[in-house]
mmJSON file of the N, C-alpha and C atoms, coordinates in Angstrom:
{"data_MODEL":{"atom_site":{
"group_PDB":["ATOM","ATOM","ATOM","ATOM","ATOM","ATOM","ATOM","ATOM","ATOM","ATOM","ATOM","ATOM","ATOM","ATOM","ATOM","ATOM","ATOM","ATOM","ATOM","ATOM","ATOM","ATOM","ATOM","ATOM","ATOM","ATOM","ATOM","ATOM","ATOM","ATOM","ATOM","ATOM","ATOM","ATOM","ATOM","ATOM","ATOM","ATOM","ATOM","ATOM","ATOM","ATOM","ATOM","ATOM","ATOM","ATOM","ATOM","ATOM","ATOM","ATOM","ATOM","ATOM","ATOM","ATOM","ATOM","ATOM","ATOM","ATOM","ATOM","ATOM","ATOM","ATOM","ATOM","ATOM","ATOM","ATOM","ATOM","ATOM","ATOM","ATOM","ATOM","ATOM","ATOM","ATOM","ATOM","ATOM","ATOM","ATOM","ATOM","ATOM","ATOM","ATOM","ATOM","ATOM","ATOM","ATOM","ATOM","ATOM","ATOM","ATOM","ATOM","ATOM","ATOM","ATOM","ATOM","ATOM","ATOM","ATOM","ATOM","ATOM","ATOM","ATOM","ATOM","ATOM","ATOM","ATOM","ATOM","ATOM","ATOM","ATOM","ATOM","ATOM","ATOM","ATOM","ATOM","ATOM","ATOM","ATOM","ATOM","ATOM","ATOM","ATOM","ATOM","ATOM","ATOM","ATOM"],
"id":[1,2,3,4,5,6,7,8,9,10,11,12,13,14,15,16,17,18,19,20,21,22,23,24,25,26,27,28,29,30,31,32,33,34,35,36,37,38,39,40,41,42,43,44,45,46,47,48,49,50,51,52,53,54,55,56,57,58,59,60,61,62,63,64,65,66,67,68,69,70,71,72,73,74,75,76,77,78,79,80,81,82,83,84,85,86,87,88,89,90,91,92,93,94,95,96,97,98,99,100,101,102,103,104,105,106,107,108,109,110,111,112,113,114,115,116,117,118,119,120,121,122,123,124,125,126],
"type_symbol":["N","C","C","N","C","C","N","C","C","N","C","C","N","C","C","N","C","C","N","C","C","N","C","C","N","C","C","N","C","C","N","C","C","N","C","C","N","C","C","N","C","C","N","C","C","N","C","C","N","C","C","N","C","C","N","C","C","N","C","C","N","C","C","N","C","C","N","C","C","N","C","C","N","C","C","N","C","C","N","C","C","N","C","C","N","C","C","N","C","C","N","C","C","N","C","C","N","C","C","N","C","C","N","C","C","N","C","C","N","C","C","N","C","C","N","C","C","N","C","C","N","C","C","N","C","C"],
"label_atom_id":["N","CA","C","N","CA","C","N","CA","C","N","CA","C","N","CA","C","N","CA","C","N","CA","C","N","CA","C","N","CA","C","N","CA","C","N","CA","C","N","CA","C","N","CA","C","N","CA","C","N","CA","C","N","CA","C","N","CA","C","N","CA","C","N","CA","C","N","CA","C","N","CA","C","N","CA","C","N","CA","C","N","CA","C","N","CA","C","N","CA","C","N","CA","C","N","CA","C","N","CA","C","N","CA","C","N","CA","C","N","CA","C","N","CA","C","N","CA","C","N","CA","C","N","CA","C","N","CA","C","N","CA","C","N","CA","C","N","CA","C","N","CA","C","N","CA","C"],
"label_alt_id":[null,null,null,null,null,null,null,null,null,null,null,null,null,null,null,null,null,null,null,null,null,null,null,null,null,null,null,null,null,null,null,null,null,null,null,null,null,null,null,null,null,null,null,null,null,null,null,null,null,null,null,null,null,null,null,null,null,null,null,null,null,null,null,null,null,null,null,null,null,null,null,null,null,null,null,null,null,null,null,null,null,null,null,null,null,null,null,null,null,null,null,null,null,null,null,null,null,null,null,null,null,null,null,null,null,null,null,null,null,null,null,null,null,null,null,null,null,null,null,null,null,null,null,null,null,null],
"label_comp_id":["MET","MET","MET","ARG","ARG","ARG","ILE","ILE","ILE","THR","THR","THR","SER","SER","SER","GLU","GLU","GLU","LEU","LEU","LEU","TRP","TRP","TRP","VAL","VAL","VAL","LYS","LYS","LYS","ALA","ALA","ALA","PHE","PHE","PHE","LEU","LEU","LEU","ARG","ARG","ARG","ARG","ARG","ARG","VAL","VAL","VAL","MET","MET","MET","ALA","ALA","ALA","ASP","ASP","ASP","GLY","GLY","GLY","HIS","HIS","HIS","PHE","PHE","PHE","ALA","ALA","ALA","THR","THR","THR","VAL","VAL","VAL","VAL","VAL","VAL","ARG","ARG","ARG","HIS","HIS","HIS","GLY","GLY","GLY","ASP","ASP","ASP","ASN","ASN","ASN","THR","THR","THR","ALA","ALA","ALA","GLY","GLY","GLY","ALA","ALA","ALA","ILE","ILE","ILE","PHE","PHE","PHE","ILE","ILE","ILE","LYS","LYS","LYS","VAL","VAL","VAL","ILE","ILE","ILE","ARG","ARG","ARG"],
"label_asym_id":["A","A","A","A","A","A","A","A","A","A","A","A","A","A","A","A","A","A","A","A","A","A","A","A","A","A","A","A","A","A","A","A","A","A","A","A","A","A","A","A","A","A","A","A","A","A","A","A","A","A","A","A","A","A","A","A","A","A","A","A","A","A","A","A","A","A","A","A","A","A","A","A","A","A","A","A","A","A","A","A","A","A","A","A","A","A","A","A","A","A","A","A","A","A","A","A","A","A","A","A","A","A","A","A","A","A","A","A","A","A","A","A","A","A","A","A","A","A","A","A","A","A","A","A","A","A"],
"label_entity_id":["1","1","1","1","1","1","1","1","1","1","1","1","1","1","1","1","1","1","1","1","1","1","1","1","1","1","1","1","1","1","1","1","1","1","1","1","1","1","1","1","1","1","1","1","1","1","1","1","1","1","1","1","1","1","1","1","1","1","1","1","1","1","1","1","1","1","1","1","1","1","1","1","1","1","1","1","1","1","1","1","1","1","1","1","1","1","1","1","1","1","1","1","1","1","1","1","1","1","1","1","1","1","1","1","1","1","1","1","1","1","1","1","1","1","1","1","1","1","1","1","1","1","1","1","1","1"],
"label_seq_id":[1,1,1,2,2,2,3,3,3,4,4,4,5,5,5,6,6,6,7,7,7,8,8,8,9,9,9,10,10,10,11,11,11,12,12,12,13,13,13,14,14,14,15,15,15,16,16,16,17,17,17,18,18,18,19,19,19,20,20,20,21,21,21,22,22,22,23,23,23,24,24,24,25,25,25,26,26,26,27,27,27,28,28,28,29,29,29,30,30,30,31,31,31,32,32,32,33,33,33,34,34,34,35,35,35,36,36,36,37,37,37,38,38,38,39,39,39,40,40,40,41,41,41,42,42,42],
"pdbx_PDB_ins_code":[null,null,null,null,null,null,null,null,null,null,null,null,null,null,null,null,null,null,null,null,null,null,null,null,null,null,null,null,null,null,null,null,null,null,null,null,null,null,null,null,null,null,null,null,null,null,null,null,null,null,null,null,null,null,null,null,null,null,null,null,null,null,null,null,null,null,null,null,null,null,null,null,null,null,null,null,null,null,null,null,null,null,null,null,null,null,null,null,null,null,null,null,null,null,null,null,null,null,null,null,null,null,null,null,null,null,null,null,null,null,null,null,null,null,null,null,null,null,null,null,null,null,null,null,null,null],
"Cartn_x":[6.184,4.986,5.257,4.336,4.465,3.536,3.935,3.106,2.029,0.823,-0.262,-0.167,-0.767,-0.786,-1.489,-2.566,-3.331,-2.478,-1.755,-0.911,0.21,0.825,1.919,1.432,0.277,-0.261,-0.655,-1.286,-1.674,-0.452,0.606,1.836,2.481,2.488,3.067,2.294,0.964,0.142,0.367,0.465,0.692,2.033,3.051,4.386,4.405,3.755,3.694,2.968,1.835,1.062,1.843,2.6,3.402,4.491,4.958,5.973,5.362,4.033,3.365,2.979,2.971,2.603,1.211,0.712,-0.612,-0.483,-1.282,-1.331,-2.737,-3.161,-4.478,-4.454,-5.404,-5.557,-6.555,-6.113,-6.966,-7.793,-7.166,-7.867,-7.528,-8.518,-8.339,-8.642,-7.707,-7.9,-7.952,-7.283,-7.26,-6.468,-6.972,-6.293,-5.064,-5.036,-3.958,-2.783,-3.008,-1.912,-2.237,-1.233,-1.451,-0.351,-0.397,0.604,0.256,1.288,1.118,1.857,1.149,1.719,1.741,2.919,3.068,3.496,2.76,3.086,3.509,4.693,5.227,5.223,4.593,4.559,5.293,6.304,7.07,6.841],
"Cartn_y":[5.162,4.685,4.641,5.185,5.207,4.178,3.658,2.703,3.485,2.956,3.645,3.412,4.294,4.153,2.864,2.556,1.353,0.094,-0.014,-1.183,-1.268,-0.135,-0.115,-0.58,-0.075,-0.432,-1.905,-2.404,-3.816,-4.726,-4.378,-5.17,-5.111,-3.928,-3.771,-4.594,-4.531,-5.298,-6.796,-7.239,-8.66,-9.118,-8.276,-8.613,-8.658,-7.696,-7.659,-8.892,-9.228,-10.391,-11.688,-11.774,-12.965,-13.158,-12.069,-12.14,-12.446,-12.595,-12.955,-11.779,-10.588,-9.396,-8.932,-7.924,-7.384,-5.975,-5.665,-4.314,-4.074,-2.829,-2.478,-1.064,-0.763,0.583,1.314,2.415,3.172,4.193,4.887,5.872,5.61,5.775,5.497,6.754,7.144,8.317,7.904,8.661,8.422,7.156,6.337,5.099,5.326,6.429,6.618,7.414,8.304,9.137,9.594,10.071,10.587,10.168,10.719,10.414,9.096,8.366,7.116,7.277,7.12,7.271,5.905,5.478,4.171,4.389,3.797,3.898,2.512,2.433,1.159,1.171,0.165,0.018,-1.279,-1.159,-2.358,-2.721],
"Cartn_z":[-18.584,-17.914,-16.409,-15.636,-14.185,-13.565,-12.443,-11.714,-10.939,-10.913,-10.216,-8.71,-7.958,-6.497,-6.087,-6.774,-6.451,-6.605,-7.704,-7.946,-6.917,-6.597,-5.621,-4.255,-3.825,-2.512,-2.472,-3.523,-3.558,-3.48,-4.205,-4.171,-2.79,-2.182,-0.847,0.177,0.14,1.077,0.902,-0.327,-0.594,-0.027,-0.185,0.319,1.852,2.479,3.945,4.473,3.873,4.307,4.086,3.002,2.723,3.771,4.36,5.416,6.78,6.839,8.078,8.957,8.398,9.157,8.738,9.423,9.125,8.572,7.58,7.02,6.49,6.526,6.011,5.455,4.604,4.06,4.954,5.55,6.464,5.706,4.778,3.944,2.495,1.642,0.219,-0.575,-1.405,-2.255,-3.711,-4.542,-5.981,-6.305,-7.226,-7.614,-8.48,-9.2,-10.166,-9.636,-8.704,-8.196,-6.787,-6.107,-4.764,-3.822,-2.637,-1.618,-0.934,-0.548,0.189,1.506,2.609,3.944,4.607,5.048,5.689,7.132,8.054,9.476,9.956,10.529,11.006,12.529,13.114,14.562,14.899,15.723,16.089,17.513],
"occupancy":[1.0,1.0,1.0,1.0,1.0,1.0,1.0,1.0,1.0,1.0,1.0,1.0,1.0,1.0,1.0,1.0,1.0,1.0,1.0,1.0,1.0,1.0,1.0,1.0,1.0,1.0,1.0,1.0,1.0,1.0,1.0,1.0,1.0,1.0,1.0,1.0,1.0,1.0,1.0,1.0,1.0,1.0,1.0,1.0,1.0,1.0,1.0,1.0,1.0,1.0,1.0,1.0,1.0,1.0,1.0,1.0,1.0,1.0,1.0,1.0,1.0,1.0,1.0,1.0,1.0,1.0,1.0,1.0,1.0,1.0,1.0,1.0,1.0,1.0,1.0,1.0,1.0,1.0,1.0,1.0,1.0,1.0,1.0,1.0,1.0,1.0,1.0,1.0,1.0,1.0,1.0,1.0,1.0,1.0,1.0,1.0,1.0,1.0,1.0,1.0,1.0,1.0,1.0,1.0,1.0,1.0,1.0,1.0,1.0,1.0,1.0,1.0,1.0,1.0,1.0,1.0,1.0,1.0,1.0,1.0,1.0,1.0,1.0,1.0,1.0,1.0],
"B_iso_or_equiv":[0.0,0.0,0.0,0.0,0.0,0.0,0.0,0.0,0.0,0.0,0.0,0.0,0.0,0.0,0.0,0.0,0.0,0.0,0.0,0.0,0.0,0.0,0.0,0.0,0.0,0.0,0.0,0.0,0.0,0.0,0.0,0.0,0.0,0.0,0.0,0.0,0.0,0.0,0.0,0.0,0.0,0.0,0.0,0.0,0.0,0.0,0.0,0.0,0.0,0.0,0.0,0.0,0.0,0.0,0.0,0.0,0.0,0.0,0.0,0.0,0.0,0.0,0.0,0.0,0.0,0.0,0.0,0.0,0.0,0.0,0.0,0.0,0.0,0.0,0.0,0.0,0.0,0.0,0.0,0.0,0.0,0.0,0.0,0.0,0.0,0.0,0.0,0.0,0.0,0.0,0.0,0.0,0.0,0.0,0.0,0.0,0.0,0.0,0.0,0.0,0.0,0.0,0.0,0.0,0.0,0.0,0.0,0.0,0.0,0.0,0.0,0.0,0.0,0.0,0.0,0.0,0.0,0.0,0.0,0.0,0.0,0.0,0.0,0.0,0.0,0.0],
"pdbx_formal_charge":[null,null,null,null,null,null,null,null,null,null,null,null,null,null,null,null,null,null,null,null,null,null,null,null,null,null,null,null,null,null,null,null,null,null,null,null,null,null,null,null,null,null,null,null,null,null,null,null,null,null,null,null,null,null,null,null,null,null,null,null,null,null,null,null,null,null,null,null,null,null,null,null,null,null,null,null,null,null,null,null,null,null,null,null,null,null,null,null,null,null,null,null,null,null,null,null,null,null,null,null,null,null,null,null,null,null,null,null,null,null,null,null,null,null,null,null,null,null,null,null,null,null,null,null,null,null],
"auth_seq_id":[1,1,1,2,2,2,3,3,3,4,4,4,5,5,5,6,6,6,7,7,7,8,8,8,9,9,9,10,10,10,11,11,11,12,12,12,13,13,13,14,14,14,15,15,15,16,16,16,17,17,17,18,18,18,19,19,19,20,20,20,21,21,21,22,22,22,23,23,23,24,24,24,25,25,25,26,26,26,27,27,27,28,28,28,29,29,29,30,30,30,31,31,31,32,32,32,33,33,33,34,34,34,35,35,35,36,36,36,37,37,37,38,38,38,39,39,39,40,40,40,41,41,41,42,42,42],
"auth_comp_id":["MET","MET","MET","ARG","ARG","ARG","ILE","ILE","ILE","THR","THR","THR","SER","SER","SER","GLU","GLU","GLU","LEU","LEU","LEU","TRP","TRP","TRP","VAL","VAL","VAL","LYS","LYS","LYS","ALA","ALA","ALA","PHE","PHE","PHE","LEU","LEU","LEU","ARG","ARG","ARG","ARG","ARG","ARG","VAL","VAL","VAL","MET","MET","MET","ALA","ALA","ALA","ASP","ASP","ASP","GLY","GLY","GLY","HIS","HIS","HIS","PHE","PHE","PHE","ALA","ALA","ALA","THR","THR","THR","VAL","VAL","VAL","VAL","VAL","VAL","ARG","ARG","ARG","HIS","HIS","HIS","GLY","GLY","GLY","ASP","ASP","ASP","ASN","ASN","ASN","THR","THR","THR","ALA","ALA","ALA","GLY","GLY","GLY","ALA","ALA","ALA","ILE","ILE","ILE","PHE","PHE","PHE","ILE","ILE","ILE","LYS","LYS","LYS","VAL","VAL","VAL","ILE","ILE","ILE","ARG","ARG","ARG"],
"auth_asym_id":["A","A","A","A","A","A","A","A","A","A","A","A","A","A","A","A","A","A","A","A","A","A","A","A","A","A","A","A","A","A","A","A","A","A","A","A","A","A","A","A","A","A","A","A","A","A","A","A","A","A","A","A","A","A","A","A","A","A","A","A","A","A","A","A","A","A","A","A","A","A","A","A","A","A","A","A","A","A","A","A","A","A","A","A","A","A","A","A","A","A","A","A","A","A","A","A","A","A","A","A","A","A","A","A","A","A","A","A","A","A","A","A","A","A","A","A","A","A","A","A","A","A","A","A","A","A"],
"auth_atom_id":["N","CA","C","N","CA","C","N","CA","C","N","CA","C","N","CA","C","N","CA","C","N","CA","C","N","CA","C","N","CA","C","N","CA","C","N","CA","C","N","CA","C","N","CA","C","N","CA","C","N","CA","C","N","CA","C","N","CA","C","N","CA","C","N","CA","C","N","CA","C","N","CA","C","N","CA","C","N","CA","C","N","CA","C","N","CA","C","N","CA","C","N","CA","C","N","CA","C","N","CA","C","N","CA","C","N","CA","C","N","CA","C","N","CA","C","N","CA","C","N","CA","C","N","CA","C","N","CA","C","N","CA","C","N","CA","C","N","CA","C","N","CA","C","N","CA","C"],
"pdbx_PDB_model_num":[1,1,1,1,1,1,1,1,1,1,1,1,1,1,1,1,1,1,1,1,1,1,1,1,1,1,1,1,1,1,1,1,1,1,1,1,1,1,1,1,1,1,1,1,1,1,1,1,1,1,1,1,1,1,1,1,1,1,1,1,1,1,1,1,1,1,1,1,1,1,1,1,1,1,1,1,1,1,1,1,1,1,1,1,1,1,1,1,1,1,1,1,1,1,1,1,1,1,1,1,1,1,1,1,1,1,1,1,1,1,1,1,1,1,1,1,1,1,1,1,1,1,1,1,1,1]
}}}
């Protein structure tokens, strides 16, 4: 069983927000599969 893109992104956003940072989804594609691009600005 593979984890869906939607679940992975939701968990990642929750973790980032819990650490006191900001994150948002800029573009949304397929919920079940697809590429995930993360841009980090420091």
